[in-house]
VMD Tcl script that builds the backbone (N, CA, C; Angstrom):
set m [mol new atoms 321]
animate dup $m
set s [atomselect $m all]
$s set {name element resname resid chain x y z} {
  {N N MET 1 A -25.297 -7.285 18.297}
  {CA C MET 1 A -26.333 -6.681 17.486}
  {C C MET 1 A -26.864 -7.696 16.479}
  {N N PHE 2 A -25.977 -8.401 15.785}
  {CA C PHE 2 A -26.412 -9.378 14.800}
  {C C PHE 2 A -27.136 -10.549 15.465}
  {N N LEU 3 A -26.694 -10.896 16.653}
  {CA C LEU 3 A -27.342 -11.981 17.380}
  {C C LEU 3 A -28.779 -11.598 17.716}
  {N N ASN 4 A -29.004 -10.345 18.101}
  {CA C ASN 4 A -30.365 -9.883 18.391}
  {C C ASN 4 A -31.244 -9.976 17.155}
  {N N ILE 5 A -30.700 -9.636 16.014}
  {CA C ILE 5 A -31.468 -9.717 14.767}
  {C C ILE 5 A -31.842 -11.161 14.477}
  {N N LEU 6 A -30.895 -12.064 14.650}
  {CA C LEU 6 A -31.165 -13.473 14.393}
  {C C LEU 6 A -32.190 -14.036 15.368}
  {N N LEU 7 A -32.120 -13.620 16.640}
  {CA C LEU 7 A -33.040 -14.135 17.646}
  {C C LEU 7 A -34.452 -13.596 17.473}
  {N N GLN 8 A -34.619 -12.455 16.855}
  {CA C GLN 8 A -35.933 -11.856 16.649}
  {C C GLN 8 A -36.670 -12.469 15.466}
  {N N SER 9 A -35.999 -13.223 14.671}
  {CA C SER 9 A -36.603 -13.833 13.496}
  {C C SER 9 A -37.666 -14.846 13.912}
  {N N PRO 10 A -38.847 -14.826 13.258}
  {CA C PRO 10 A -39.918 -15.737 13.653}
  {C C PRO 10 A -39.673 -17.191 13.261}
  {N N SER 11 A -38.889 -17.423 12.217}
  {CA C SER 11 A -38.681 -18.807 11.789}
  {C C SER 11 A -37.215 -19.046 11.485}
  {N N GLY 12 A -36.858 -20.322 11.371}
  {CA C GLY 12 A -35.480 -20.685 11.071}
  {C C GLY 12 A -35.050 -20.240 9.680}
  {N N ALA 13 A -35.973 -20.200 8.723}
  {CA C ALA 13 A -35.643 -19.800 7.346}
  {C C ALA 13 A -35.232 -18.336 7.292}
  {N N GLY 14 A -35.917 -17.511 8.062}
  {CA C GLY 14 A -35.579 -16.086 8.091}
  {C C GLY 14 A -34.207 -15.853 8.693}
  {N N ALA 15 A -33.886 -16.624 9.700}
  {CA C ALA 15 A -32.578 -16.505 10.341}
  {C C ALA 15 A -31.475 -16.902 9.374}
  {N N MET 16 A -31.769 -17.929 8.584}
  {CA C MET 16 A -30.777 -18.386 7.606}
  {C C MET 16 A -30.543 -17.321 6.541}
  {N N GLN 17 A -31.599 -16.663 6.108}
  {CA C GLN 17 A -31.472 -15.598 5.107}
  {C C GLN 17 A -30.645 -14.440 5.666}
  {N N GLN 18 A -30.879 -14.098 6.911}
  {CA C GLN 18 A -30.129 -13.014 7.524}
  {C C GLN 18 A -28.657 -13.386 7.667}
  {N N LEU 19 A -28.386 -14.624 8.014}
  {CA C LEU 19 A -27.013 -15.080 8.134}
  {C C LEU 19 A -26.303 -15.025 6.778}
  {N N VAL 20 A -27.007 -15.427 5.729}
  {CA C VAL 20 A -26.450 -15.364 4.371}
  {C C VAL 20 A -26.156 -13.915 3.994}
  {N N MET 21 A -27.049 -13.001 4.331}
  {CA C MET 21 A -26.835 -11.581 4.020}
  {C C MET 21 A -25.608 -11.041 4.753}
  {N N ILE 22 A -25.448 -11.419 6.006}
  {CA C ILE 22 A -24.288 -10.972 6.784}
  {C C ILE 22 A -23.005 -11.510 6.152}
  {N N LEU 23 A -23.023 -12.774 5.759}
  {CA C LEU 23 A -21.846 -13.354 5.105}
  {C C LEU 23 A -21.550 -12.664 3.777}
  {N N MET 24 A -22.575 -12.308 3.029}
  {CA C MET 24 A -22.366 -11.591 1.763}
  {C C MET 24 A -21.720 -10.233 2.007}
  {N N VAL 25 A -22.129 -9.542 3.049}
  {CA C VAL 25 A -21.531 -8.239 3.384}
  {C C VAL 25 A -20.060 -8.417 3.722}
  {N N VAL 26 A -19.731 -9.453 4.477}
  {CA C VAL 26 A -18.338 -9.721 4.837}
  {C C VAL 26 A -17.512 -10.010 3.588}
  {N N VAL 27 A -18.043 -10.814 2.676}
  {CA C VAL 27 A -17.325 -11.149 1.440}
  {C C VAL 27 A -17.117 -9.902 0.585}
  {N N ILE 28 A -18.141 -9.090 0.449}
  {CA C ILE 28 A -18.025 -7.852 -0.331}
  {C C ILE 28 A -16.999 -6.922 0.308}
  {N N PHE 29 A -17.045 -6.806 1.626}
  {CA C PHE 29 A -16.074 -5.975 2.340}
  {C C PHE 29 A -14.651 -6.455 2.057}
  {N N TYR 30 A -14.458 -7.775 2.061}
  {CA C TYR 30 A -13.131 -8.323 1.799}
  {C C TYR 30 A -12.653 -7.951 0.400}
  {N N PHE 31 A -13.477 -8.170 -0.615}
  {CA C PHE 31 A -13.042 -7.952 -1.994}
  {C C PHE 31 A -12.895 -6.481 -2.360}
  {N N PHE 32 A -13.664 -5.594 -1.736}
  {CA C PHE 32 A -13.577 -4.178 -2.097}
  {C C PHE 32 A -12.718 -3.340 -1.155}
  {N N MET 33 A -12.415 -3.854 0.040}
  {CA C MET 33 A -11.639 -3.057 0.989}
  {C C MET 33 A -10.313 -3.717 1.362}
  {N N MET 34 A -10.345 -4.927 1.842}
  {CA C MET 34 A -9.141 -5.555 2.386}
  {C C MET 34 A -8.190 -6.034 1.296}
  {N N ARG 35 A -8.710 -6.698 0.287}
  {CA C ARG 35 A -7.852 -7.275 -0.758}
  {C C ARG 35 A -7.053 -6.208 -1.507}
  {N N PRO 36 A -7.671 -5.094 -1.943}
  {CA C PRO 36 A -6.871 -4.062 -2.613}
  {C C PRO 36 A -5.782 -3.468 -1.715}
  {N N GLN 37 A -6.075 -3.324 -0.416}
  {CA C GLN 37 A -5.078 -2.790 0.511}
  {C C GLN 37 A -3.897 -3.738 0.642}
  {N N MET 38 A -4.180 -5.042 0.713}
  {CA C MET 38 A -3.096 -6.029 0.818}
  {C C MET 38 A -2.263 -6.043 -0.456}
  {N N LYS 39 A -2.912 -5.892 -1.602}
  {CA C LYS 39 A -2.203 -5.874 -2.883}
  {C C LYS 39 A -1.288 -4.650 -2.978}
  {N N LYS 40 A -1.798 -3.505 -2.547}
  {CA C LYS 40 A -0.997 -2.277 -2.569}
  {C C LYS 40 A 0.196 -2.391 -1.622}
  {N N ALA 41 A -0.009 -2.950 -0.435}
  {CA C ALA 41 A 1.086 -3.125 0.529}
  {C C ALA 41 A 2.154 -4.057 -0.033}
  {N N LYS 42 A 1.737 -5.102 -0.736}
  {CA C LYS 42 A 2.687 -6.034 -1.340}
  {C C LYS 42 A 3.516 -5.339 -2.422}
  {N N GLN 43 A 2.869 -4.510 -3.256}
  {CA C GLN 43 A 3.590 -3.777 -4.303}
  {C C GLN 43 A 4.602 -2.815 -3.697}
  {N N GLU 44 A 4.222 -2.120 -2.631}
  {CA C GLU 44 A 5.144 -1.192 -1.973}
  {C C GLU 44 A 6.333 -1.943 -1.375}
  {N N ARG 45 A 6.084 -3.074 -0.760}
  {CA C ARG 45 A 7.157 -3.885 -0.172}
  {C C ARG 45 A 8.122 -4.372 -1.250}
  {N N GLU 46 A 7.578 -4.817 -2.392}
  {CA C GLU 46 A 8.430 -5.267 -3.494}
  {C C GLU 46 A 9.258 -4.111 -4.050}
  {N N PHE 47 A 8.652 -2.925 -4.169}
  {CA C PHE 47 A 9.382 -1.760 -4.671}
  {C C PHE 47 A 10.545 -1.417 -3.753}
  {N N LYS 48 A 10.306 -1.412 -2.448}
  {CA C LYS 48 A 11.353 -1.068 -1.487}
  {C C LYS 48 A 12.498 -2.069 -1.536}
  {N N ASP 49 A 12.178 -3.331 -1.812}
  {CA C ASP 49 A 13.221 -4.349 -1.902}
  {C C ASP 49 A 14.031 -4.238 -3.192}
  {N N LYS 50 A 13.446 -3.645 -4.242}
  {CA C LYS 50 A 14.101 -3.580 -5.548}
  {C C LYS 50 A 14.797 -2.244 -5.824}
  {N N VAL 51 A 14.800 -1.336 -4.858}
  {CA C VAL 51 A 15.463 -0.036 -5.058}
  {C C VAL 51 A 16.954 -0.268 -5.289}
  {N N THR 52 A 17.487 0.351 -6.340}
  {CA C THR 52 A 18.895 0.186 -6.667}
  {C C THR 52 A 19.569 1.545 -6.797}
  {N N LYS 53 A 20.878 1.505 -6.854}
  {CA C LYS 53 A 21.684 2.718 -6.996}
  {C C LYS 53 A 21.294 3.419 -8.294}
  {N N GLY 54 A 21.097 4.731 -8.213}
  {CA C GLY 54 A 20.745 5.525 -9.379}
  {C C GLY 54 A 19.262 5.821 -9.503}
  {N N ASP 55 A 18.410 5.113 -8.765}
  {CA C ASP 55 A 16.965 5.373 -8.801}
  {C C ASP 55 A 16.660 6.716 -8.159}
  {N N LYS 56 A 15.657 7.385 -8.683}
  {CA C LYS 56 A 15.170 8.621 -8.070}
  {C C LYS 56 A 13.926 8.264 -7.287}
  {N N VAL 57 A 13.913 8.631 -5.993}
  {CA C VAL 57 A 12.822 8.246 -5.100}
  {C C VAL 57 A 12.295 9.450 -4.323}
  {N N VAL 58 A 11.127 9.252 -3.719}
  {CA C VAL 58 A 10.502 10.233 -2.836}
  {C C VAL 58 A 10.285 9.546 -1.493}
  {N N THR 59 A 10.661 10.218 -0.415}
  {CA C THR 59 A 10.459 9.646 0.921}
  {C C THR 59 A 9.045 9.954 1.402}
  {N N ILE 60 A 8.644 9.312 2.491}
  {CA C ILE 60 A 7.316 9.571 3.044}
  {C C ILE 60 A 7.209 11.001 3.584}
  {N N GLY 61 A 8.347 11.640 3.812}
  {CA C GLY 61 A 8.360 13.030 4.254}
  {C C GLY 61 A 8.334 14.017 3.097}
  {N N GLY 62 A 8.378 13.509 1.858}
  {CA C GLY 62 A 8.300 14.376 0.685}
  {C C GLY 62 A 9.650 14.796 0.139}
  {N N VAL 63 A 10.740 14.228 0.632}
  {CA C VAL 63 A 12.075 14.579 0.159}
  {C C VAL 63 A 12.386 13.786 -1.105}
  {N N HIS 64 A 12.776 14.499 -2.171}
  {CA C HIS 64 A 13.151 13.867 -3.429}
  {C C HIS 64 A 14.666 13.704 -3.447}
  {N N GLY 65 A 15.117 12.561 -3.952}
  {CA C GLY 65 A 16.551 12.353 -4.020}
  {C C GLY 65 A 16.915 11.197 -4.920}
  {N N LYS 66 A 18.214 11.099 -5.175}
  {CA C LYS 66 A 18.752 10.031 -6.011}
  {C C LYS 66 A 19.505 9.063 -5.101}
  {N N VAL 67 A 19.255 7.751 -5.282}
  {CA C VAL 67 A 19.886 6.743 -4.447}
  {C C VAL 67 A 21.358 6.639 -4.816}
  {N N ILE 68 A 22.215 6.831 -3.831}
  {CA C ILE 68 A 23.657 6.763 -4.027}
  {C C ILE 68 A 24.209 5.430 -3.543}
  {N N GLU 69 A 23.649 4.933 -2.437}
  {CA C GLU 69 A 24.147 3.693 -1.832}
  {C C GLU 69 A 22.976 2.915 -1.226}
  {N N VAL 70 A 23.025 1.600 -1.370}
  {CA C VAL 70 A 21.973 0.732 -0.828}
  {C C VAL 70 A 22.609 -0.286 0.105}
  {N N SER 71 A 22.064 -0.412 1.312}
  {CA C SER 71 A 22.494 -1.475 2.224}
  {C C SER 71 A 21.257 -2.280 2.617}
  {N N ASP 72 A 21.387 -3.177 3.582}
  {CA C ASP 72 A 20.266 -4.055 3.948}
  {C C ASP 72 A 19.020 -3.287 4.362}
  {N N SER 73 A 19.162 -2.338 5.265}
  {CA C SER 73 A 17.983 -1.638 5.772}
  {C C SER 73 A 18.007 -0.132 5.544}
  {N N THR 74 A 19.077 0.399 4.963}
  {CA C THR 74 A 19.160 1.847 4.756}
  {C C THR 74 A 19.520 2.196 3.319}
  {N N LEU 75 A 19.251 3.438 2.981}
  {CA C LEU 75 A 19.617 4.009 1.686}
  {C C LEU 75 A 20.333 5.328 1.937}
  {N N THR 76 A 21.257 5.657 1.069}
  {CA C THR 76 A 21.869 6.985 1.101}
  {C C THR 76 A 21.354 7.726 -0.117}
  {N N LEU 77 A 20.715 8.873 0.139}
  {CA C LEU 77 A 20.155 9.689 -0.932}
  {C C LEU 77 A 20.962 10.953 -1.105}
  {N N GLU 78 A 21.107 11.380 -2.343}
  {CA C GLU 78 A 21.684 12.692 -2.619}
  {C C GLU 78 A 20.504 13.586 -2.954}
  {N N ILE 79 A 20.232 14.547 -2.050}
  {CA C ILE 79 A 19.061 15.398 -2.217}
  {C C ILE 79 A 19.408 16.731 -2.868}
  {N N ALA 80 A 20.665 17.079 -2.875}
  {CA C ALA 80 A 21.181 18.247 -3.588}
  {C C ALA 80 A 22.651 17.933 -3.874}
  {N N GLU 81 A 23.269 18.711 -4.709}
  {CA C GLU 81 A 24.658 18.438 -5.057}
  {C C GLU 81 A 25.533 18.497 -3.814}
  {N N GLY 82 A 26.125 17.362 -3.475}
  {CA C GLY 82 A 27.009 17.274 -2.314}
  {C C GLY 82 A 26.294 17.077 -0.988}
  {N N VAL 83 A 24.956 17.003 -0.990}
  {CA C VAL 83 A 24.196 16.822 0.245}
  {C C VAL 83 A 23.629 15.409 0.244}
  {N N ARG 84 A 24.100 14.587 1.180}
  {CA C ARG 84 A 23.668 13.198 1.256}
  {C C ARG 84 A 22.975 12.938 2.584}
  {N N VAL 85 A 21.935 12.123 2.521}
  {CA C VAL 85 A 21.139 11.796 3.698}
  {C C VAL 85 A 20.982 10.284 3.752}
  {N N LYS 86 A 21.159 9.720 4.947}
  {CA C LYS 86 A 20.963 8.284 5.130}
  {C C LYS 86 A 19.575 8.084 5.731}
  {N N ILE 87 A 18.751 7.238 5.078}
  {CA C ILE 87 A 17.382 6.985 5.550}
  {C C ILE 87 A 17.117 5.483 5.610}
  {N N GLU 88 A 16.084 5.117 6.317}
  {CA C GLU 88 A 15.629 3.727 6.355}
  {C C GLU 88 A 14.897 3.411 5.051}
  {N N LYS 89 A 14.991 2.167 4.603}
  {CA C LYS 89 A 14.272 1.758 3.390}
  {C C LYS 89 A 12.766 1.918 3.566}
  {N N SER 90 A 12.291 1.738 4.782}
  {CA C SER 90 A 10.858 1.854 5.031}
  {C C SER 90 A 10.341 3.277 4.833}
  {N N ALA 91 A 11.249 4.265 4.775}
  {CA C ALA 91 A 10.843 5.658 4.588}
  {C C ALA 91 A 10.675 6.026 3.121}
  {N N VAL 92 A 10.971 5.104 2.202}
  {CA C VAL 92 A 10.809 5.382 0.773}
  {C C VAL 92 A 9.346 5.195 0.418}
  {N N SER 93 A 8.802 6.177 -0.296}
  {CA C SER 93 A 7.391 6.134 -0.645}
  {C C SER 93 A 7.156 5.703 -2.093}
  {N N ALA 94 A 7.884 6.310 -3.027}
  {CA C ALA 94 A 7.622 6.029 -4.439}
  {C C ALA 94 A 8.850 6.323 -5.274}
  {N N GLU 95 A 8.815 5.818 -6.490}
  {CA C GLU 95 A 9.880 6.110 -7.436}
  {C C GLU 95 A 9.523 7.416 -8.142}
  {N N ALA 96 A 10.376 8.414 -8.034}
  {CA C ALA 96 A 10.085 9.739 -8.563}
  {C C ALA 96 A 10.054 9.752 -10.080}
  {N N SER 97 A 10.886 8.976 -10.736}
  {CA C SER 97 A 10.943 9.033 -12.189}
  {C C SER 97 A 9.658 8.520 -12.825}
  {N N ARG 98 A 8.989 7.550 -12.215}
  {CA C ARG 98 A 7.722 7.045 -12.764}
  {C C ARG 98 A 6.545 7.890 -12.328}
  {N N GLN 99 A 6.511 8.269 -11.067}
  {CA C GLN 99 A 5.351 8.964 -10.515}
  {C C GLN 99 A 5.196 10.375 -11.080}
  {N N PHE 100 A 6.293 11.075 -11.310}
  {CA C PHE 100 A 6.216 12.473 -11.697}
  {C C PHE 100 A 6.639 12.720 -13.138}
  {N N ALA 101 A 6.717 11.662 -13.933}
  {CA C ALA 101 A 7.108 11.819 -15.337}
  {C C ALA 101 A 5.944 12.461 -16.102}
  {N N PRO 102 A 6.252 13.240 -17.141}
  {CA C PRO 102 A 5.190 13.827 -17.963}
  {C C PRO 102 A 4.368 12.737 -18.632}
  {N N GLN 103 A 3.137 13.058 -18.978}
  {CA C GLN 103 A 2.214 12.085 -19.566}
  {C C GLN 103 A 2.750 11.534 -20.889}
  {N N GLU 104 A 3.443 12.351 -21.685}
  {CA C GLU 104 A 3.953 11.882 -22.961}
  {C C GLU 104 A 4.987 10.770 -22.784}
  {N N ALA 105 A 5.771 10.843 -21.716}
  {CA C ALA 105 A 6.819 9.846 -21.488}
  {C C ALA 105 A 6.225 8.510 -21.067}
  {N N LYS 106 A 5.035 8.527 -20.482}
  {CA C LYS 106 A 4.406 7.296 -20.016}
  {C C LYS 106 A 3.810 6.483 -21.164}
  {N N LYS 107 A 3.485 7.129 -22.270}
  {CA C LYS 107 A 2.811 6.435 -23.371}
  {C C LYS 107 A 3.736 5.630 -24.211}
}
mol reanalyze $m
mol bondsrecalc $m
mol representation Tube
mol addrep $m
């Protein structure tokens, strides 16, 4: 499609302007769409690596629990008194104590 637009241009200057516009769209797309997604993925990866015993977390399935044990690729969560579940680290979504804390505690 873009090639057709470039080929329909009557002069070389017009083609150059169209090419510059296409490149500007790509750059804008990168800064407003791709870069924030990569930054968010990096933050999530760092959080999953830093989970420690005693943290309160939420899984991607919505299960809230307290981390009881941490190993290389798994976590053991206590989701109720005496009820423990072993999950993959990749299934952790967020830290419950920060995400669901009241607004006054955040200030």
